[in-house]
C-alpha positions in Angstrom: -43.3 17.3 26.8 -43.3 14.6 29.2 -40.2 13.3 31.2 -39.2 9.5 31.8 -39.9 10.2 35.5 -43.6 10.5 34.8 -45.3 7.0 34.8 -47.5 7.6 31.9 -44.4 8.7 29.6 -43.7 6.7 26.3 -40.0 6.9 27.3 -39.9 4.3 30.0 -36.8 2.4 31.1 -38.0 -0.8 29.5 -38.4 0.8 26.0 -34.9 2.5 26.3 -32.9 -0.3 27.6 -33.0 -2.6 24.4 -32.1 0.7 22.6 -29.2 1.2 24.5 -28.4 -2.5 24.5 -28.4 -2.5 20.9 -26.4 0.9 20.4 -23.7 -0.5 22.7 -23.5 -4.0 20.8 -23.3 -1.9 17.5 -20.2 0.0 19.0 -18.5 -3.1 20.2 -19.1 -4.6 16.8 -17.7 -1.6 15.1 -14.4 -1.7 17.4 -14.1 -5.4 16.5 -14.1 -4.5 12.8 -11.6 -1.8 13.1 -9.2 -4.0 15.1 -9.6 -6.8 12.4 -8.9 -4.4 9.6 -5.8 -3.1 11.5 -4.4 -6.5 12.2 -5.2 -7.4 8.5 -3.3 -4.3 7.2 -0.3 -5.1 9.7 -0.3 -8.7 8.5 -0.2 -7.7 5.0 3.0 -5.2 5.4 4.5 -8.4 7.3 3.9 -10.6 4.4 5.1 -8.1 1.7 8.4 -7.5 3.7 9.0 -11.4 4.2 8.1 -11.8 0.4 10.5 -8.9 -1.0 13.4 -10.2 1.4 13.4 -13.5 -0.4 13.4 -12.2 -4.0 17.0 -12.3 -5.6 18.1 -9.4 -7.2 19.8 -10.1 -10.8 22.7 -8.0 -11.5 23.2 -8.1 -15.3 25.9 -6.4 -17.3 26.1 -5.3 -21.0 27.6 -8.0 -23.0 26.7 -10.9 -20.7 25.0 -14.0 -21.9 21.4 -14.6 -20.8 18.5 -17.0 -21.4 15.1 -15.7 -22.1 12.0 -17.1 -20.6 9.6 -18.8 -23.1 6.5 -17.2 -22.0 4.2 -18.9 -24.8 4.9 -22.3 -23.7 1.9 -24.7 -23.5 1.9 -26.8 -20.6 0.5 -30.2 -22.1 2.0 -30.7 -25.4 5.8 -31.0 -24.9 5.7 -30.8 -21.2 9.3 -31.6 -21.3 10.4 -28.7 -23.4 12.9 -26.3 -22.0 11.2 -23.0 -20.6 14.2 -20.9 -21.5 15.5 -19.7 -25.0 18.9 -18.5 -25.9 21.5 -17.8 -25.3 21.2 -14.1 -25.9 23.4 -11.2 -25.2 22.5 -8.1 -23.4 23.1 -4.8 -25.5 21.3 -2.0 -23.7 19.3 -1.1 -20.3 16.4 1.0 -19.9 15.5 3.4 -16.9 12.2 1.4 -16.6 13.7 -2.0 -15.9 13.6 -3.0 -19.6 16.4 -4.8 -21.2 17.4 -4.9 -25.0 18.8 -8.3 -25.9 20.2 -9.7 -29.1 19.8 -13.3 -30.2 23.2 -15.1 -31.1 21.3 -17.2 -33.6 19.4 -14.6 -35.5 21.0 -11.4 -34.5 17.4 -10.0 -33.8 17.2 -7.7 -31.0 14.3 -7.9 -28.6 13.2 -5.5 -25.7 12.3 -7.4 -22.6 11.6 -7.3 -18.8 14.6 -8.1 -16.7 12.4 -10.6 -14.8 12.1 -12.8 -18.0 16.1 -13.3 -18.0 18.0 -15.9 -16.4 22.1 -15.9 -16.4 23.4 -18.3 -18.9 25.9 -20.9 -17.5 28.0 -23.1 -20.0 27.7 -26.8 -19.7 30.3 -29.0 -18.9 33.3 -29.2 -20.9 33.7 -32.6 -22.6 37.3 -32.4 -23.6 38.8 -34.1 -20.4 36.4 -37.1 -20.3 38.3 -40.5 -20.4 36.3 -43.3 -22.1 36.6 -46.7 -20.6 35.5 -49.9 -22.3 33.6 -52.1 -19.7 33.4 -55.3 -21.7 35.1 -58.3 -20.8 38.2 -58.8 -22.8 37.9 -62.0 -25.2 40.8 -64.4 -24.5 
C-alpha cells in the first residue's frame, strides 16, 4: 500500500480536497435541513396552540333548544337560505361528543356531533311594538 506522502500515490492532496469539501457541504446541508425541520415543528405546535385557544367551547344541557347545521346545503341554488335547521331539543349526551336531539316539529330523534349545533335564541318579542301612522292627516 502506498501512502499519501509518496509522490506517485493515487491519494494525492488534489484528489482528496474535493471529496472532503463535498462531504463538508453535505454535512452543512444536513444540519440546515435538521434546523428547518425543527423550526417547522415548533411553528406547527405554536399554530395549534394559537388555533385551539380561539375555539369557543359550547356548553349544552339536556332540554336546551339548539339549531342544527344544514350540512347538505348547496351553495348556488338558494344562496340566501338559512344554514341552520330547528329548533331542536337536546335529549341525551354520549361520551364520544355525540348528542341526541329531538325535532320539535316532527318529534324525530337524531344523533349528531356537537360541533354541528348552535344555541337557539328567541327572536324579538313583538307584543310591545307601537304602530305609528306617518301619513299626513287630511283636513
